[in-house]
C-alpha positions as CSV (number, residue, x, y, z in Angstrom):
1,M,77.4,119.6,80.7
2,Q,78.4,118.4,84.1
3,K,80.4,120.8,86.3
4,M,83.7,119.3,87.5
5,N,85.2,120.4,90.7
6,K,88.9,121.3,90.8
7,Y,89.8,117.9,92.3
8,S,88.2,115.8,89.6
9,P,90.5,113.2,88.1
10,E,89.6,114.5,84.7
11,T,91.2,117.9,85.5
12,I,94.5,116.4,86.8
13,P,97.2,115.1,84.3
14,M,97.6,111.4,84.9
15,S,101.4,111.9,85.5
16,K,100.3,113.8,88.7
17,W,97.8,111.3,90.0
18,N,98.1,109.9,93.5
19,E,96.2,107.0,95.0
20,K,93.3,109.3,96.1
21,V,92.8,110.6,92.6
22,L,93.0,107.1,91.2
23,F,90.5,105.9,93.7
24,D,88.1,108.8,92.8
25,Y,88.5,108.0,89.1
26,L,87.6,104.3,89.7
27,K,84.7,105.2,91.9
28,E,83.2,107.7,89.5
29,N,83.8,105.7,86.3
30,I,84.5,102.0,86.8
31,V,83.7,100.5,90.2
32,P,80.9,102.4,92.0
33,D,81.0,100.1,95.0
34,I,84.7,100.6,95.8
35,E,85.4,101.6,99.4
36,W,88.6,103.1,100.8
37,Q,90.3,101.1,103.7
38,D,89.8,103.1,106.8
39,Y,92.6,101.5,108.8
40,V,95.7,103.5,108.2
41,F,98.1,100.5,108.5
42,S,96.0,98.3,106.3
43,R,97.9,96.0,103.9
44,S,95.6,97.0,101.0
45,D,94.2,100.4,99.8
46,C,90.5,99.6,99.1
47,H,88.0,96.9,98.6
48,T,84.7,95.9,96.9
49,K,82.2,93.1,97.7
50,L,84.3,90.9,95.5
51,S,87.9,92.3,95.6
52,I,90.8,93.4,97.8
53,I,92.6,96.1,95.9
54,E,96.1,97.8,95.9
55,L,96.6,101.0,94.1
56,K,99.8,102.4,92.7
57,C,100.5,105.6,90.7
58,R,103.6,105.9,88.6
59,K,104.8,109.2,87.3
60,I,106.6,107.5,84.4
61,H,105.1,104.8,82.1
62,Y,106.6,101.4,82.2
63,D,105.6,98.4,80.0
64,N,106.2,96.2,83.0
65,M,105.0,97.3,86.5
66,M,107.0,96.3,89.5
67,I,105.2,94.6,92.5
68,E,107.0,93.8,95.7
69,K,106.7,90.2,96.7
70,Q,105.6,91.1,100.2
71,K,102.8,93.3,98.8
72,Y,101.8,90.5,96.4
73,N,101.7,87.9,99.2
74,D,99.8,90.2,101.6
75,L,97.2,91.1,99.0
76,R,96.7,87.4,98.0
77,E,96.5,86.3,101.6
78,I,93.9,88.9,102.6
79,A,91.9,88.0,99.5
80,R,92.1,84.3,100.3
81,I,90.9,84.8,103.9
82,R,88.0,86.9,102.8
83,N,87.2,84.8,99.8
84,K,87.7,87.6,97.4
85,K,89.9,88.4,94.4
86,A,93.3,90.1,94.8
87,I,93.5,93.1,92.4
88,Y,96.5,95.3,91.6
89,I,95.8,98.6,89.8
90,N,98.5,101.0,88.4
91,S,98.1,104.3,86.8
92,T,100.8,105.8,84.5
93,P,100.7,108.9,82.2
94,R,99.5,106.5,79.5
95,G,96.6,104.8,81.3
96,V,95.2,102.8,84.2
97,Y,96.0,99.0,84.2
98,L,94.4,96.2,86.3
99,W,95.7,92.8,87.1
100,D,93.9,90.0,88.9
101,I,96.8,88.4,90.8
102,T,94.6,86.0,92.7
103,N,96.0,82.9,90.9
104,L,99.0,84.5,89.1
105,D,102.4,83.1,89.6
106,L,105.3,85.5,89.1
107,K,109.1,85.1,88.7
108,W,110.9,86.9,91.5
109,Y,114.1,88.9,91.5
110,N,116.3,90.4,94.2
111,Q,116.7,94.1,93.3
112,E,118.1,97.2,95.0
113,I,115.2,99.7,95.1
114,R,114.4,102.9,97.0
115,H,113.1,102.2,100.5
116,T,110.2,104.6,99.8
117,T,109.2,106.8,96.9
118,E,106.9,109.0,99.0
119,F,109.6,111.0,100.8
120,E,113.1,112.4,100.1
121,D,114.7,109.3,101.5
122,N,116.9,107.8,98.8
123,T,118.1,104.9,100.9
124,K,118.2,101.7,98.8
125,V,117.2,98.3,100.1
126,S,117.2,94.9,98.6
127,K,113.7,93.6,98.0
128,E,112.1,90.7,96.1
129,V,110.1,92.1,93.2
130,G,108.2,90.7,90.2
131,Y,106.9,92.4,87.1
132,L,103.5,92.6,85.6
133,S,103.3,93.2,81.8
134,I,100.7,95.8,80.7
135,L,100.0,93.4,77.8
136,D,98.5,91.0,80.4
137,A,96.5,93.8,82.1
138,R,92.9,95.0,81.6
139,K,93.3,98.6,80.5
140,L,90.7,100.8,82.3
141,K,91.7,104.2,80.9
142,G,94.0,105.6,78.3
């Protein structure tokens, strides 16, 4: 039996995953050639030879995952310039879901959302967002 270190994705409940844990899970189990973006202000989280990838971790499961229009546009533009696919991956307590958004058209909505979910700042801002159904995703785990 393989010994798992305390930071293995298999030892952390999916409701507590962050992008680093999700990245480690993908690297160990799904996409061995995935590489983390080294540039701290990059508009994507990671990449492979064929894809530009954004990772999101949700503490609550939703059947429709929100994506900000700016993130969607940035990801698709980087992928277009580099002749790669634009991939959006979300983890929730129920699984890991992947969408290829390279040629995907979404309906956009103006919505008041938190400026950031990473800090205690509860300031709301209006953003254009779209929704990706988990029924249209490729399920990678769960």
